[in-house]
Structures are given as structure tokens and as C-alpha cells.
C-alpha positions in Angstrom: 96.2 83.1 89.5 92.6 82.6 89.7 92.4 84.0 93.4 94.4 86.9 92.6 92.1 87.4 89.5 89.2 87.3 91.8 90.9 89.9 94.1 91.6 92.1 91.1 88.3 92.3 90.0 86.9 92.7 93.6 88.9 95.8 93.9 86.7 98.9 94.5 87.0 101.6 92.1 88.0 104.1 94.7 91.1 102.1 95.8 94.1 104.3 96.0 96.3 101.8 94.0 99.2 103.5 94.2 99.4 103.2 97.9 100.1 99.5 97.1 102.5 99.8 94.6 104.8 102.3 96.7 104.4 99.8 99.5 105.5 96.9 97.2 108.1 98.5 95.8 109.9 99.9 99.1 109.7 96.5 100.4 111.4 95.1 97.3 114.3 97.7 97.3 114.7 97.0 101.3 115.3 93.2 100.7 117.2 93.8 97.3 119.4 96.4 99.1 120.4 94.5 102.2 120.9 91.5 99.9 123.3 93.3 97.5 125.2 95.5 100.1 126.3 92.6 101.9 129.9 91.0 102.3 130.2 88.1 103.5 133.9 87.0 104.8 135.0 84.5 107.7 136.2 85.6 111.3 139.3 84.4 113.3 137.5 81.3 114.4 136.7 80.3 111.1 132.6 81.1 110.9 131.0 83.0 108.2 130.1 86.5 109.2 128.5 89.5 107.1 128.4 93.3 107.1 127.7 96.1 105.0 130.0 96.7 102.1 129.4 100.5 102.1 132.1 101.7 104.0 134.1 100.4 101.2 131.9 101.8 98.5 132.1 105.7 98.9 130.9 106.0 95.4 127.4 104.4 96.6 127.0 106.9 99.1 124.4 109.5 96.9 122.7 106.1 95.5 121.5 106.0 99.4 119.4 108.4 98.6 117.2 106.4 96.4 117.7 103.3 98.7 116.6 104.8 101.8 112.9 103.9 101.9 112.1 103.7 105.2 110.4 107.5 105.0 108.2 105.9 102.2 107.0 103.3 104.7 105.7 106.0 107.1 104.2 108.2 104.5 102.3 105.4 102.8 101.7 104.1 106.7 100.3 107.5 107.4 97.9 108.0 104.4 96.6 104.3 105.3 96.0 104.6 108.6 94.3 107.9 108.3 92.0 106.2 105.9 91.3 102.8 107.6 90.7 105.0 111.0 88.4 107.2 109.1 86.5 104.4 107.7 86.2 102.2 110.8 85.0 105.1 112.5 82.1 105.4 109.7 81.3 101.8 110.7 80.5 102.6 114.5 84.1 101.8 115.8 86.2 103.5 118.0 90.2 104.3 118.4 90.8 101.3 120.4 89.1 98.9 118.4 90.8 100.0 115.4 94.4 99.5 117.2 93.5 96.1 117.9 92.3 95.8 114.4 95.8 96.9 112.9 97.6 94.6 115.2 96.6 91.4 114.0 98.0 92.5 110.6 101.5 93.1 112.3 101.8 90.8 115.3 101.1 87.3 113.8 103.9 87.0 111.1 106.1 88.6 113.5 105.1 86.0 116.2 105.6 83.2 113.4 109.3 84.5 112.7 110.2 84.8 116.9 108.5 81.6 117.5 110.4 79.8 114.7 114.0 81.6 115.7 113.2 80.7 119.3 112.8 77.0 118.7 115.7 77.0 116.4 117.7 78.7 118.9 116.8 76.0 121.7 117.3 73.1 119.2 121.1 74.5 118.5 121.7 75.0 121.9 120.7 71.4 123.0 123.0 70.4 120.0 126.1 72.1 121.9 126.1 75.5 120.0 127.3 78.3 122.4 124.7 81.1 123.7 127.2 83.5 121.9 127.0 82.1 118.4 123.0 81.4 118.6 122.5 85.2 119.5 124.8 86.0 116.6 122.6 84.1 114.2 119.4 85.5 115.8 120.6 89.2 116.1 121.1 89.0 112.1 117.7 87.6 111.5 116.0 89.9 113.7 117.9 93.2 112.3 114.4 94.0 110.7 112.5 94.5 113.8 114.1 97.7 114.5 111.7 99.3 111.9 108.5 97.3 113.1 109.5 98.5 116.9 109.3 102.4 115.5 105.8 101.7 113.4 104.1 99.9 116.5 105.0 103.2 118.5 103.6 105.4 115.7 100.5 103.3 115.0 99.0 103.6 118.8 99.3 107.3 118.1 97.5 107.5 115.1 93.9 108.2 116.8 95.0 111.0 119.2 97.5 112.7 116.3 95.3 112.5 113.3 92.7 114.6 115.9 95.6 117.2 116.1 95.9 116.9 112.5 92.5 117.6 111.9 92.8 121.1 114.1 96.2 122.1 113.2 97.1 120.6 109.8 100.6 121.0 108.4 101.7 123.1 111.5 102.0 119.9 113.4 104.7 117.8 111.3 106.6 121.5 111.0 107.0 121.5 114.8 108.1 118.0 114.9 110.7 118.9 112.5 111.9 121.9 114.6 112.1 119.2 117.5 114.0 116.9 115.2 116.4 120.1 114.4 117.2 120.6 118.3 117.6 116.7 118.6 120.1 117.0 116.1 122.1 119.8 117.6 122.5 117.9 120.6 123.6 115.1 118.5 126.1 117.2 117.2 127.2 118.6 120.3 128.3 115.1 121.6 124.9 114.3 123.8 123.8 111.3 121.7 121.1 110.6 124.3 119.5 113.9 123.9 118.8 113.2 120.2 117.0 109.7 120.9 113.5 111.6 120.5 114.2 111.9 117.0 112.8 108.2 116.6 109.5 109.4 117.7 109.7 113.3 116.4 111.3 112.1 113.1 109.1 109.2 112.2 105.6 110.9 113.5 106.8 113.8 111.1 106.4 111.7 108.4 103.6 110.0 109.2 101.9 113.4 109.5 102.5 114.0 105.9 100.6 110.7 105.1 97.8 112.2 106.8 98.2 115.5 104.9 98.1 113.6 101.6 95.1 111.5 102.7 93.2 115.0 103.3 94.5 116.3 100.2 93.4 113.3 98.1 89.6 113.1 99.6 89.1 116.8 100.2 88.8 116.3 104.3 90.1 119.8 104.5 89.3 123.5 103.2 91.3 123.6 99.7 93.5 126.4 101.7 94.7 124.3 104.3 95.5 121.2 102.4 98.8 119.8 101.4 99.1 121.2 97.8 99.6 118.0 95.4 99.5 119.3 91.8 102.2 119.2 89.5 103.9 122.6 90.2 103.5 121.8 94.2 105.1 118.3 93.7 108.2 119.7 91.5 108.6 122.6 94.2 108.5 120.0 96.9 111.3 117.8 95.0 113.2 120.7 94.1 113.3 122.3 97.7 113.8 118.7 99.2 116.9 118.0 96.8 118.1 121.3 97.5 118.0 121.0 101.4 119.7 117.7 101.1 122.5 118.9 99.1 123.1 121.8 101.6 122.9 119.6 104.7 125.0 116.9 103.6 127.4 119.2 101.4 128.6 122.0 103.5 126.5 121.0 106.2 127.3 118.6 109.1 125.2 115.7 107.8 126.6 112.4 106.1 126.0 112.0 102.6 125.0 108.3 103.0 121.4 107.9 103.8 122.2 104.7 105.4 124.6 103.6 108.5 128.3 104.1 107.7 130.7 103.0 111.1 132.6 106.1 112.2 130.4 108.9 110.5 129.5 111.9 112.9 125.8 110.8 112.6 123.2 108.3 111.3 120.8 110.0 109.0 118.5 107.0 110.0 119.2 106.2 113.6 117.3 108.1 114.5 116.1 110.4 111.7 118.0 113.5 110.9 116.9 116.8 109.8 118.7 115.6 106.2 116.7 112.7 106.0 113.4 115.0 106.6 114.5 117.2 103.8 115.1 113.9 101.4 111.7 112.7 102.9 110.4 116.0 101.2 112.0 115.5 97.8 110.6 111.9 97.8 107.3 112.9 98.6 107.7 115.7 95.4 108.4 112.7 93.5 105.8 110.5 94.4 103.2 113.1 93.6 104.6 113.7 90.1 104.2 110.1 89.4 100.9 109.2 90.9 98.7 109.7 88.0 100.8 107.5 85.4 101.2 105.2 87.8 97.4 105.0 88.6 96.5 104.5 85.1 99.3 101.7 84.6 97.7 100.0 87.8 94.1 99.8 86.4 96.0 97.3 84.0 95.1 93.7 85.1 98.3 92.0 85.2 100.3 95.1 86.9 97.5 95.3 89.4 97.4 91.4 90.0 101.2 91.7 90.8 101.1 94.2 93.0 98.1 92.6 94.8 100.7 89.4 95.2 103.3 91.0 96.6 101.2 92.9 99.0 99.4 89.9 100.6 102.9 88.8 101.7 104.5 92.1 102.2 105.3 91.5 105.9 106.4 88.5 105.6 109.0 89.1 102.6 110.4 91.7 105.0 110.6 89.8 108.4 112.2 86.7 106.6 114.7 88.3 104.1 117.8 88.1 106.3 116.5 84.6 107.4 117.0 83.3 103.8 120.5 85.1 103.8 121.2 83.0 106.8 120.1 79.7 105.4 121.8 80.3 102.0 125.2 81.2 103.9 125.1 78.1 106.2 124.1 75.8 103.2 126.8 77.3 100.9 129.4 76.9 104.0 128.6 73.3 105.1 129.2 72.2 101.4 132.3 74.7 101.2 131.0 76.5 98.2 130.7 79.8 100.0 132.0 82.7 97.9 133.9 85.6 100.0 135.3 88.2 97.6 136.5 91.4 99.0 133.8 94.5 99.4 134.1 96.4 95.9 135.9 94.2 94.2 135.0 92.8 90.5 134.3 89.6 91.7 132.4 91.1 94.6 130.3 92.9 91.9 130.2 89.9 89.8 128.6 87.8 92.4 125.9 90.2 93.2 123.3 89.1 90.6 123.7 85.2 91.2 123.6 85.7 94.8 120.5 87.7 94.6 118.6 85.3 92.7 119.8 82.3 95.1 118.4 84.3 97.9 115.3 85.0 96.1 114.8 81.2 95.8 115.3 80.7 99.2 112.8 83.6 100.5 110.4 82.1 97.8 110.5 78.9 99.9 110.2 80.7 103.4 107.4 82.9 102.0 105.3 80.0 100.5 105.6 78.3 103.9 104.8 81.5 106.4 102.8 83.7 103.8 99.4 82.1 104.5 99.8 83.5 108.1 99.8 87.1 106.6 97.6 86.5 104.2 94.7 85.1 106.8 95.4 88.5 108.8 95.0 90.4 105.5 91.4 89.4 105.6 88.8 91.5 106.5 85.2 91.2 107.8 83.1 94.4 108.1 81.5 94.7 111.9 77.8 94.8 111.2 76.4 98.2 112.0 75.3 98.7 115.9 77.4 95.4 116.9 80.7 97.2 117.4 82.0 96.1 120.7 83.8 98.4 123.1 87.3 97.5 123.4 89.3 98.3 126.8 91.6 101.1 125.2 94.3 100.9 128.0 94.9 97.0 127.2 95.5 97.6 124.0 97.7 100.2 124.4 99.4 98.0 127.0 99.7 95.3 124.5 101.5 97.4 122.2 104.0 98.8 124.6 104.8 95.6 125.7 105.5 94.7 122.3 107.7 97.7 121.6 109.4 97.3 124.9 110.6 93.6 123.5 111.7 94.6 120.1 113.5 97.5 121.7 115.4 95.2 124.4 116.5 92.8 121.6 117.8 95.3 119.1 119.8 96.9 122.2 121.1 93.6 123.1 124.5 93.1 122.0 125.2 90.5 119.2 127.6 88.6 120.8 125.5 88.6 124.2 125.3 85.1 125.8 121.7 84.3 125.0 120.6 80.8 124.4 117.2 81.4 123.2 118.5 84.1 120.7 116.7 86.7 122.3 116.9 88.0 125.8 114.5 86.2 128.0 112.8 89.3 129.1 112.3 90.3 125.8 110.7 87.2 124.6 108.3 87.3 127.5 107.4 90.9 127.3 106.7 90.1 123.4 104.8 86.9 124.0 102.8 88.7 126.9 102.0 91.8 124.4 100.9 89.2 121.5 98.9 87.4 124.1 96.7 90.3 125.3 95.9 91.7 121.6 95.0 88.1 120.7 92.8 87.7 123.6 91.2 90.9 123.3 90.6 90.2 119.5 89.2 86.8 120.4 87.1 88.3 122.9 85.6 91.6 121.1 85.4 89.9 117.6 88.5 92.1 116.4 89.3 92.0 112.8 92.4 92.8 110.8 92.3 95.9 108.9 94.0 94.3 106.3 95.1 97.8 104.5 97.0 95.3 102.2 93.5 93.5 101.1 92.8 95.1 97.8 89.3 94.2 98.2 89.1 95.9 101.4 89.2 99.5 100.0 90.0 101.7 103.0 92.3 104.0 101.3 89.9 106.3 99.2 90.8 109.1 96.8 
């Protein structure tokens, strides 16, 4: 508590605290959403298995409009990345150095997760567990990495895309929305692979909106070319976004659910659809409406300390929350106390609260062990003026590319594939190569973590 109090007191007055609150709330909603929507059952071989309960809960489909918070991550990420890139360059750095800085916060906690999972998989294999069973467990534990793969594509594109934003403004996300619509037409026509570009175009569009929000808050653009952020504009964004989403998911061809439902014609989030982008517009309007009262509340000491506490380990929470579920299921199964009520039943609904509390206890233990890795990566030391090292940009991009390749390869490998190490060997080697390249570059060139979660860093300015 003393450390949190010091961090709160050292927070620069210009800090956009609302961003940290949004990031913390989004992570908490993802964690609770995954935990509460899960149904556990036994497969024919007598092994516990988990899957989404949403197909059995059609009444919950509209609730996913609130539960789908991945656009919030990319929106906040766009704002934070624009702010930190601007700040880094103001101190004499370049785009490659900024990318190297940014990688520490993302890569170190992820590397810890993958090394622990690999060690556990190897031990299980040596003890006689079949490669298929090992892969199934690791597959569940690494589900959160699909989001990280998408984000690790967007981050290296920040310098050129922000430069494009400075020239063309809101025309950039509008053009990306058109590309998403074209991709959706291909998907609806049955050419699913032609819509894969939406993974890039959709998340980039949301990320660009974060740039526009940053410019609007800092006055970086002429007023006539900024994203309007006043109350009337926020209400208009909310109304237009909701109306568009209703039309696209009602009489339109898109599913109501913004989370994946097996058997639906499209998945609104994988890749992002036009319906998800209209929902993002509504979310942006709501975010802007709530900003001023939230900022006043966050200038109180206790709320701000709580936000700091979450943000210091926010990625750790996200990465380990499904591992917590695996550990709890294994422990309860070992003592024959694992409840498996049918999805949507009264017993299943009653089990949601104690289930979440038990999982929170397990996750707290994991965060206590692995959170310091992220907390150390968050700390930021400003380079002395005139001493910024020249970083080889091609090698930095290659490191990011290796990480993305590894995470995509892992996510595309079947849950029941016979992988004795849990992850495909090629994916594991690619990840370690990418992480190693970035680590060596940081060691050689004095790279320091940008630490957008550190409230004392203050890169996000109003």
C-alpha cells in the first residue's frame, strides 16, 4: 500500500487517468466473462473438458455487446501508443527505439507464461501423459494469446500509421472500414479466406480512432480536422453506433452475439466485422460521455491507487486467468469435487459466484508469483538527452514478426494435435528467437520499457 501511495502521489497532473481505468475494467471484464461463461463437463474418456455456455444461452447474446471489450483495448492502445511515441520522439528517440521500448512490457510476461507451460508440458510428457492431452491443456491456457498476436501486429505499424493519420486524419479509419466491409462480403459469399485481411483492417481501424482521440485531447490537429469529443458528438456516436449495430444484426446478415457462437454464419470478432465496428462507434460514444465524471473520481486517492494496482499487473492477469481455471479444475477433479451442472440450469447459474471467487483466489496466487515480472518491465527510465542509441529497425521488426508468427502458428494448431511440448516446436522456437532478438537489442542499445501502465511515466497527456 505504501508503494501504491507513492505512485499515486507521483502521478503527473496531466496524466490521462481515464485510459488506465478503461484498460483495467476491460481486463477485468474479459477475465470474469471467460470464467462465468464457461461450462465444465466430462468427455467420454472421463476427462474434464470446458467450453462456452453461450450456445445454450440465446438470451445472453445482446449482453455480449457490453462484454465484447477487445475494441476498447485497441482504442486505448491507439491513444497510449500515439502519446508514448510522441513523448519518445520528443526526447530524441526514433520509431525503432520506441518499438524496442514497447516490446519489454508485452514480451517479458508472455515469455514467463510460455516457459512455465513448456516446462509443465515436458514434465507431464515424461510422466506418461499423452501428447494429445498435453496439447489440450496448453491450448486452453494459451487462448488469450490470439489477442496478443493481433496487438503485436498493430504496434509495429504505429509509427507509419500515425504518420498517415497526421496527413489524412479520419479518412484512414474510414478507408479501413470500407476494406472490412469488402472482406465481409467475401465471407458472406463463402470465401472465408478472403476475409482474413479484416484481422488487420478491423483492429487497425479501431487503433486509428485512438490516434484521433489523442489528437482531440491534446489539440495536435486544427479544430476543424479533429475527432469531435464534446457531449453532443459523444451522444451522436453512441446513437449512430447502436442504430447501425441493431440494423446489421437484426434485419442484416450479422449475428447478434459479438462473441463466437459455433454454427453462426459469421464470427463478429474473428475477424472483426462491420457490425463490430459499429458497436465500437457506440462504445467510443459511451466512453467519451463518461470521461469527465470518471476523471474527477480518479483524482481521489483510493480509486486511483486501485487502478494503479490493477494496471501494474494487468497483462499478467490476462495471460494467466485461464491457467488459473485449469489449475482449479484439476484440483477439484482430483478430489472428486468438480461440479458439472448443465449450461443455463439453475445449478449452473448458482455456481457462477463461488466459481468466480475460487478462480480469483487462484489467480491472485499466480499474480503474486509472476506479477513482479511485469511490474519490473513497467518501470521506465528516461534516456539522457543526446544519448539515444540508434536501433536497427529491421531487426526490431524481425523480432516482432517472429513473435507474431509463433503465436499465430500456435493458435492455428488443433487442440488435439499430438504436441509433447504443448506448443508446436516450430512455434516455440520462433517465439524464443523473436524474444531473444528483442532482448539482445534492448541489452545492447539500452532499451527501456515504455511502461504505459506506470502512472509515474505520464506519457498519456490531455
